[in-house]
MIDREN-690784 format. One line per field, with one value per residue: residue in three letters; x negated, y, z of N, C-alpha, C, O in turn. Coordinates in steps of 0.001 Angstrom, whole numbers, plus 500000, padded with zeros to 6 digits. Layout:
code ALA_...
neast X_...
nnorth Y_...
nup Z_...
caeast X_...
canorth Y_...
caup Z_...
ceast X_...
cnorth Y_...
cup Z_...
oeast X_...
onorth Y_...
oup Z_...
***
This chain:
code MET_GLN_ILE_VAL_PHE_PRO_ASP_SER_HIS_GLU_ALA_SER_GLN_GLY_ILE_TRP_ILE_THR_ARG_VAL_LEU_PRO_HIS_HIS_LEU_THR_MET_PHE_GLY_SER_PRO_SER_ILE_PRO_LYS_GLY_LYS_THR_SER_VAL_LEU_MET_VAL_ILE_LYS_PRO_ARG_PHE_ASP_GLU_GLU_LYS_GLU_GLU_LEU_ALA_VAL_GLN_ALA_GLU_GLN_VAL_LEU_LEU_LEU_ASN_VAL_GLY_THR_THR_ALA_ARG_THR_ILE_VAL_ILE_ASP_VAL_ASP_GLY_GLY_THR_ALA_LEU_GLY_GLU_SER_VAL_ASP_ALA_LEU_ALA_ALA_GLN_GLY_PRO_GLY_ASP_LYS_ASP_PHE_ARG_TYR_LEU_VAL_ASP_VAL_HIS_LEU_LYS_GLY_GLU_ALA_ARG_GLU_ALA_ALA_HIS_THR_LEU_LEU_THR_LYS_VAL_ARG_GLU_VAL_SER_PRO_GLY_ASP_LEU_LYS_ARG_GLY_GLU_ARG_ASN_ASN_PHE_SER_ASN_THR_PRO_ASP_ASN_PHE_TRP_TYR_VAL_ILE_VAL_GLN_PRO_ARG_VAL_GLN_ALA_LEU_SER_VAL_THR_VAL_ARG_GLY_GLU_ALA_GLU_SER_PHE_MET_PRO_SER_THR_LEU_THR_LEU_VAL_THR_ASP_ARG_PRO_GLY_PHE_THR_ARG_PHE_GLN_LEU_ARG_GLY_LEU_ASN_GLU_ILE_GLU_GLU_ALA_LEU_ARG_LEU_ILE_ASN_SER_SER_THR_ARG_SER_LYS_ARG_SER_LYS_LEU_GLY_LYS_TYR_THR
neast 248141_249459_248009_247870_248072_248448_248927_246644_245480_245121_241921_241021_241325_241557_240719_240918_241296_241038_242356_240886_239954_236772_237055_238877_238132_236776_238183_237969_235435_231335_229861_226222_224656_225092_225639_226048_228670_230801_232909_233482_235930_236133_238729_241235_243750_245040_248288_249664_251802_252866_254530_254714_252774_251054_249511_248648_246814_246211_244911_242594_242170_240665_236990_234476_232209_231026_230660_231606_230315_232842_236402_237533_237755_236153_238574_237792_239440_238270_238310_238976_241041_242397_244515_247462_246305_244620_241465_237960_236605_238285_239115_236520_236267_238191_237742_236206_238537_240634_239942_239174_242143_243191_240976_242698_245440_244741_243962_245592_248372_250905_251894_254633_254814_252190_251709_253447_251964_249650_250529_252291_250395_248102_250439_250590_248542_248235_249216_248778_245973_243070_242261_242699_242146_240948_242678_243190_243107_245234_245926_246637_245639_247176_244385_243062_245894_247969_250279_251561_251968_250769_251092_249678_251150_251382_252973_255252_255458_254849_254633_254681_256197_255170_256691_256071_258227_261633_264746_267285_266556_265406_267948_270277_269295_268055_266405_265959_265764_264394_263923_260293_258801_259465_259848_259148_259524_260430_259882_260095_258544_258879_259023_258307_260805_261677_259553_260251_262059_260497_258796_259881_260244_258109_256820_259087_257476_257100_254290_251647_250340_247410_245320_244004_241263_240912_241180_243494_246505
nnorth 892792_889745_886999_883464_879944_877377_873962_874141_874216_874208_875065_875744_878566_881130_880788_877898_875056_874788_874236_875258_875707_876186_877365_879767_881296_883382_885383_887218_887876_887546_885323_886178_883803_880778_878238_874305_872886_873576_875858_879629_882040_884853_887331_889632_889998_887788_885871_883242_880249_877658_875439_875599_875408_877101_879926_883205_886344_889902_890344_892337_892111_889965_888661_887225_884889_882299_880511_876967_873335_871718_871612_871951_874642_877100_879099_882678_884585_887139_889140_887022_885414_886636_886595_888507_891193_892225_893526_892381_893685_892922_890351_889879_890428_889274_886887_884235_881871_883171_883009_879805_879694_880469_879440_876216_876460_877626_874257_873035_873932_875369_877064_879114_878998_878445_881216_882986_881741_883459_885555_885915_885965_888669_890276_890495_891038_893597_894807_892766_892471_890023_886784_883348_880007_876797_874581_870746_868677_870523_872725_875700_877868_881787_883597_886595_886234_884014_883565_883278_880350_878627_875849_873930_872378_870215_867704_868776_871243_873454_876262_875766_877465_879021_880586_882567_881974_881698_879656_881528_884139_885387_885537_886443_884965_884008_881758_878729_877802_875964_874237_874780_873971_874501_877416_878044_878659_877108_877348_877003_878317_878868_879961_883870_884939_884090_886099_888656_887722_885756_887425_889200_887662_886705_889491_889786_888027_886808_889074_888740_889583_891733_890775_892054_891256_891251_889095_887292_886080
nup 735346_736130_737791_737346_739698_739147_740956_742670_746238_749764_751094_753966_755891_753551_751074_749222_746470_743094_739388_736703_733444_732259_730221_729530_731976_731043_730799_733130_732356_732493_734738_735693_736157_735484_736540_737561_738993_739225_739369_740375_742181_743231_744750_745577_748106_747560_746357_748409_747083_749136_749304_746262_745683_744204_743186_743564_741633_741282_737663_737920_740690_740743_741045_738867_739545_739440_736785_735697_735103_734853_735512_738223_740606_742842_744955_746504_749556_749108_752070_753768_753967_756522_759073_759135_758026_759984_760459_760427_762122_764110_764790_765963_768079_769646_772402_772975_773477_772497_769741_769433_769030_767323_764915_765392_764930_761328_761636_761892_761072_759271_756300_757166_759953_760698_760051_762160_764513_764304_764212_766326_768146_767942_768518_771479_772272_771283_773663_775784_777496_777013_777289_775662_777343_776545_776737_778421_775538_772820_774814_775740_777816_779685_780352_782264_783761_784626_783285_780578_778363_775409_773513_770661_768471_765862_764862_764426_763622_764992_767672_771169_773753_776862_779685_783032_785299_786147_783638_783692_783655_782008_780291_777782_775118_771936_771642_772336_775848_778074_781364_782165_784476_788239_788130_785430_781876_778650_775293_771851_769088_765633_763162_761438_761947_764480_765723_767541_769698_771070_771498_773305_775722_776050_776880_779215_781198_784665_786204_788590_790772_792009_795018_797458_797650_794976_793745_791064_792656
caeast 249025_249569_247699_248440_246828_248758_247711_246762_245246_244535_240462_240180_241663_240984_239445_241335_240731_242008_241365_240612_238746_235824_236120_239449_237482_235328_238911_237334_233556_230516_227984_224909_223794_225966_225113_226722_230081_231903_233403_233468_236101_236039_239539_241730_244979_246280_249393_249821_252637_252550_255282_255007_251150_250469_247752_248996_246061_245964_244077_241388_241075_239198_235763_233911_230759_229717_231463_231193_230729_234207_237926_237231_237088_237018_239000_237897_239676_237336_239266_238348_242471_242225_245995_248037_245334_243473_239881_236888_235168_238929_238908_235055_235718_238522_237604_236274_240292_241761_239700_239902_243481_243389_241153_242976_246099_244939_243673_246426_249682_250980_253271_254986_254373_251029_252064_253694_251375_249012_251466_252288_248390_247816_251221_250549_246956_248131_249941_247924_244718_243165_241718_242976_241045_241395_242806_243502_244405_245829_246495_245806_246269_246028_243638_242871_246669_247920_251645_252196_250804_251032_250936_250422_252673_250751_253918_256830_255150_255133_254275_254919_255813_256028_256961_256780_260131_263260_265490_268107_266520_265256_269282_271083_268695_268148_265795_266597_265035_264506_262416_259501_258087_259403_259680_257892_260500_259767_260401_259468_258266_258233_258834_258604_262145_261667_258327_261116_262664_259334_257643_260368_260353_256633_256166_259955_256887_256311_252772_250930_249476_245666_245562_243333_240476_240837_242099_245231_247527
canorth 891342_888258_885296_882083_878886_876485_872981_874629_873565_875236_873770_876625_880050_881913_879395_877671_874931_874262_873810_876327_875295_877161_878581_880215_881850_884030_886653_887126_888194_886335_885516_885945_882951_880058_877124_873890_871930_874206_877512_880394_882883_885952_887143_890211_890314_886580_885949_881649_879511_875812_875253_875206_874984_877989_880846_884523_887080_890454_890504_893163_891657_888730_888808_886305_885405_881375_879074_875347_872791_871353_872078_872006_875961_877554_880435_882807_885163_888522_888876_885476_885276_887056_886629_889924_892040_891762_893524_891409_893997_893209_889433_889552_891560_888710_886340_882220_881065_882942_882675_878848_879255_880856_878637_874918_877219_877323_872740_871960_875024_875763_878388_880582_878404_879423_883018_882903_881806_884280_886980_886359_886503_889290_891080_890127_891189_894975_894711_892320_892203_888988_885262_881694_879676_875543_872818_869184_868562_871056_873365_876643_879734_882816_884250_885817_886405_883114_884177_883078_879232_878511_874866_874057_871187_869858_866827_869158_872527_874643_876395_875242_878226_878582_881727_882687_882771_880886_880758_882243_885544_885512_885139_885985_884868_884263_881164_878006_877833_874932_874431_873520_873052_874973_878814_878043_878484_877023_877354_876785_879041_877762_881406_884844_885318_884279_886190_889487_887430_885163_888974_889766_886524_886936_890264_889660_886895_887538_889080_887947_890705_892107_890629_892703_890913_891674_888450_887510_885760
caup 734623_737251_737516_738543_739591_738959_741299_744207_748304_750489_751556_754768_755804_752734_750638_747897_745979_741825_738410_735663_732152_732320_728481_730303_733017_730224_730033_733564_732530_732047_735871_735457_735643_735213_737247_738095_738242_740291_739712_742384_742082_744572_744943_746639_748243_746206_747457_748366_747891_749763_748443_744950_745207_743641_744257_742965_741817_740164_737169_738189_742155_739867_740184_738097_740596_738180_735591_736431_733866_735332_735575_739395_740971_743998_744598_747670_749552_749603_753141_754638_754596_757805_759242_758877_757531_760682_760277_760578_763066_765190_765248_766032_768937_770296_773057_772721_772940_770882_768736_768834_769437_766090_764139_765930_764680_760824_761151_762686_761559_757125_756268_757879_761247_760551_759758_762928_765440_765094_764493_768116_769269_767696_768832_772385_772553_771734_774623_776901_777305_777602_775961_776083_777958_775865_778149_777782_773311_772117_775389_775737_779093_779592_781083_783381_784286_783249_782938_778956_778678_774557_773125_769313_767778_764441_764492_764076_762547_765689_768915_772373_774588_778481_780128_783902_784869_785874_782463_783786_784218_780225_779369_776766_774013_771068_771821_772894_776516_778827_782235_782064_785891_788914_788194_783936_780941_777723_774328_770693_767817_764703_761965_761376_762814_765914_766964_768405_770267_770982_772176_774607_776561_776485_777594_779873_782384_785559_786392_789043_791838_791883_795886_798346_797515_793451_792793_790906_792766
ceast 248516_248855_247935_248441_247820_248129_247088_246462_244678_243531_240742_241166_240905_240708_240560_240939_242159_241509_241741_240073_238286_235703_237536_239320_237078_237122_238050_235783_232845_229845_227014_224367_223999_224809_226202_227825_231298_232168_233720_234334_236312_237892_240289_243163_245713_247115_249704_251539_252222_253592_255453_253748_251056_250316_248253_248114_246472_244658_242551_240944_240463_238032_234861_232304_229948_230629_230203_230837_231993_235226_237782_236434_237574_237630_239264_238753_238649_236745_238790_239652_242645_244242_246744_247371_244315_242373_239280_236215_237022_239091_237844_235105_236728_237629_237345_237850_240173_241429_239707_240520_243703_243050_241650_244931_246587_244106_245341_248462_249700_252434_253348_254873_253071_251153_252604_252880_249895_250034_251732_251068_248180_249259_250910_249387_247066_248686_249449_246622_244035_242581_242759_241527_242182_241570_242436_244498_244748_246881_245789_246608_245866_245211_242843_244812_247836_249916_252587_250959_251433_250132_250826_250549_251929_252434_254933_257017_255758_255074_254729_254758_256130_255391_257089_258001_260892_263869_266360_268016_265676_267646_269531_269293_268689_267590_266936_265583_265814_263564_261972_258411_259094_259416_258684_259246_259276_260133_259459_259603_258238_258296_258906_260193_262405_260828_258850_261373_261002_258356_258128_260137_258845_256357_257240_258744_256862_254871_252829_249794_248388_246090_243871_241578_239819_241061_243933_245925_248338
cnorth 890771_887527_884563_881332_878427_875005_873861_875127_874360_874525_874120_877967_880741_881482_877910_876982_874793_874257_874785_876194_875895_878002_879969_881665_883230_885387_887262_888030_887515_886390_885661_885041_881824_878969_876043_872671_872686_875171_878169_881242_883948_886926_888502_890538_888574_886692_883782_880924_878380_875553_874478_875204_875730_879293_882083_885429_888287_890288_891199_892846_890109_889528_887421_885854_883551_880359_877978_874696_872221_871691_872557_874207_876511_879096_881524_883883_885877_889093_887937_884830_885444_887496_888128_891431_892405_892424_892664_891860_892924_892080_889083_889633_890223_888048_884401_881605_881083_883439_881335_878600_879705_879370_876461_875581_876957_875381_872797_873016_875422_876592_879729_880095_879131_880630_883568_883152_882917_885814_887685_886572_887664_890639_891460_891064_892660_895118_894558_891900_890733_888183_884052_880932_878237_874623_871512_869056_870263_872593_874632_877611_880541_882985_885534_885716_884656_882923_883890_881314_878873_876565_874930_871900_870699_868484_867747_871179_873656_874869_876463_877146_878358_879658_881565_883002_881757_881244_881523_884217_886267_885658_886435_885404_884367_881669_880122_877702_876509_875095_873495_872635_873806_876206_879077_877846_878328_877034_877325_877783_878270_878825_882228_885136_885281_884994_887891_888820_886666_886038_889464_888871_886596_888018_890738_888845_887934_888037_888582_889674_890826_891606_892009_892584_890900_890570_888244_885956_884822
cup 736090_737101_738124_737996_740159_740150_742216_745765_748448_751407_752989_754477_755396_751414_749955_746673_744288_741034_737172_734257_732372_730996_729266_730933_732710_730141_731623_733583_732553_733584_734437_735146_736200_735292_737683_737991_738321_739291_740762_741551_742799_743665_746271_746640_746751_748026_747372_748852_748076_749400_747277_744189_744022_743594_743627_743315_741492_738785_737244_739176_741953_740393_740021_738931_739838_737385_735780_734861_733954_735262_737080_739859_742208_743868_746199_748230_750537_751090_753885_755088_755871_757767_759348_758174_758533_760125_760604_761771_764882_765846_765835_767508_770481_771464_772295_772167_772289_770191_767946_768684_767974_764554_764154_764440_762253_760061_761581_761957_759860_757161_757044_759102_761881_760861_761575_764059_765979_764931_766294_768878_769823_768980_770620_773306_772582_772266_775971_776814_777665_777120_776769_776403_777029_777411_777009_775882_772704_772886_775390_776839_778480_780621_781608_784645_783748_782937_781359_778610_776804_774101_771549_768775_766936_764425_764135_763870_763788_766858_770237_773109_775812_778776_782029_784535_785426_784562_782551_783614_782786_779562_778730_776167_773124_770212_772635_774393_777964_780178_782190_783319_786505_788863_786336_783666_779364_776854_772515_770061_766692_763292_763044_762163_763960_766710_767796_769089_771673_772733_773588_775677_777261_777950_778478_781748_783393_785677_787150_789464_792421_793485_796776_797754_796077_792768_792258_791626_792264
oeast 247622_248893_248221_248592_248221_246902_247973_246984_243950_243855_240800_241628_239898_240389_240706_240385_243388_240281_242906_239506_238940_234876_237075_239929_236979_237012_237181_235233_233324_229252_226983_223640_223398_223759_227244_227842_232387_231452_234124_233980_237441_238109_240037_243781_246391_247022_249904_252191_251314_253146_255965_253486_250982_251260_248250_248003_247649_243492_241547_239727_239962_237963_234615_231348_228730_231192_228979_230994_232460_235087_237944_235373_238722_237340_240269_239086_238273_235592_238047_239753_243052_244943_245973_247979_243233_242114_239932_235489_236812_239222_237893_234251_236378_236585_238001_238221_239846_242076_239958_240602_244627_243787_241207_245243_247624_243813_245997_249540_248666_253492_252687_254776_252862_250722_252037_252841_249352_250029_251601_250848_248071_248965_251007_249374_246420_249425_249465_246250_244491_242040_243287_240379_243395_240993_241947_245609_243882_247795_244593_247776_245060_245404_241668_244905_248273_250456_253757_249733_252663_248975_251572_250053_251022_253016_255643_257949_256712_255393_255318_253764_257236_254228_257885_258676_260595_263831_266490_268852_265431_268170_268990_268292_269794_267953_268013_264463_266914_262622_262275_257740_259963_258794_257860_260068_258207_261289_258290_260656_257692_257596_259158_260136_263127_260887_258030_260583_260715_257847_257495_259770_258503_256017_257046_259054_256722_254096_253746_249021_248186_247275_242952_240847_238632_241175_245002_245783_249507
onorth 891136_887111_884651_881183_878734_874939_874712_876074_875099_873684_873103_878350_881161_882419_876947_877627_874740_874264_874957_877277_876780_878849_881085_882708_884124_886275_888028_888619_886386_887443_885473_884997_881536_878769_876503_871767_872559_875154_877709_881426_883642_887065_888450_891097_888484_887001_883201_880912_877913_875055_873375_875101_875184_879894_881684_885762_888071_890112_890701_892944_889353_890752_886680_886618_883430_879400_877938_875269_872177_872679_873774_874776_876529_879976_881451_884526_885694_889388_888287_884052_884474_888183_888896_892471_892851_891911_891834_891138_892552_892101_887971_889085_890136_888686_883704_881135_880292_884347_881188_877472_879093_878747_875621_875029_876547_875112_872017_872667_875727_876641_880720_881112_879874_881103_884536_884239_883146_886849_888700_887181_888024_891460_892629_891542_893284_895940_895340_890999_890223_888659_883945_881103_878292_874270_871289_869215_870822_873248_874735_877994_880665_882488_885436_885314_884439_881998_884159_881210_878844_876225_875706_870778_870620_868802_867251_871981_874425_873906_877526_877871_877944_879962_880759_884020_880673_882387_882346_885115_887466_885854_887454_885517_883824_880886_880323_877312_876293_875887_872302_871603_874081_876550_879959_877288_878844_876636_877660_878402_877167_878474_882144_885769_886067_884935_888393_889202_887106_885780_889886_889429_886564_887835_891890_889030_889156_887249_887763_890407_890105_891889_892533_893543_890652_890587_888681_884873_884750
oup 736854_735942_739318_736784_741281_740234_742121_746353_747785_752246_753679_753402_755966_750683_750707_745782_744274_741116_736814_734115_732923_730657_729505_730694_733551_729296_731206_734513_732656_733820_733220_734154_737235_734682_738149_737156_737762_738290_741830_740386_743182_742461_747475_745734_745727_749214_746305_749895_747389_748366_747090_742991_742921_744107_742462_744495_741204_739138_736735_739333_742785_740290_740973_738806_739706_737911_735904_733782_732815_734541_737173_739601_742653_743058_746906_747235_751695_751404_754802_756036_756511_757025_759925_757924_758152_759037_761236_762455_766036_767070_766361_768205_771658_771600_771521_771092_771404_769670_766750_768198_767439_763789_763371_763385_761731_758896_760891_762436_759266_757789_757356_759788_762840_761913_762083_764635_767060_765598_766979_769924_770995_769848_770993_774441_773424_771726_776922_776063_778689_776121_777876_775991_776828_778440_775902_775378_772032_772385_775116_776783_777557_781731_781255_785804_782617_782331_781088_778629_776773_774347_770951_768873_767765_763388_763260_763920_763672_767555_770436_773057_776161_778512_782513_784385_784924_784106_781644_783515_782652_778465_779160_776875_773131_769335_773197_774065_778473_780189_782166_783328_785677_789868_786094_784393_779037_777005_772321_770214_766654_762342_764246_763217_764574_767938_768566_769952_772787_773824_774556_776711_778443_779118_778868_782925_783336_785135_787206_788847_793398_793666_796145_797506_795865_791543_792684_791057_792644
***
């Protein structure tokens, strides 16, 4: 049986605040020692509709941790809301810059834009190991080779991605390509339907070659 929690708001990645009357929570069992004003639920594989502000989960995937004295209820995803089912170990293995990027994405982007941003970095790292380095504001450059860099854009709910290479070398493209600066091309990523083309552009970006000193030129 599917349970839907209306009027749910995402407080952080994998954590939602909703309202459920305490006596309605008894269907999930009884906690050992009820305490405080806030009820707490642990769930597995929830689905959150940001537009409708609804959180859905199968009843058998809900564990009641606490029953409070008010309707205020915190719902926690046992997997931490990890993007695209990535394991906790996989995320822990990422560099500090990549983690910083993901944190900023969770703070500033919502819905599909957030999911697309996480997906992009995950897919890039599958073929190009490295780490992002944060610059001014929401800017991140790739290291050790800055063949692409990215800016989180909260106002327009998108990523601005820049790749090394002239725009003509990437044509044709389903995305709008503009010259960022001489030798670099910029485009925006807004949704999951643009991921495949964004990855093609990044993977086609010109890479630096190691010099005889072992450094990138």
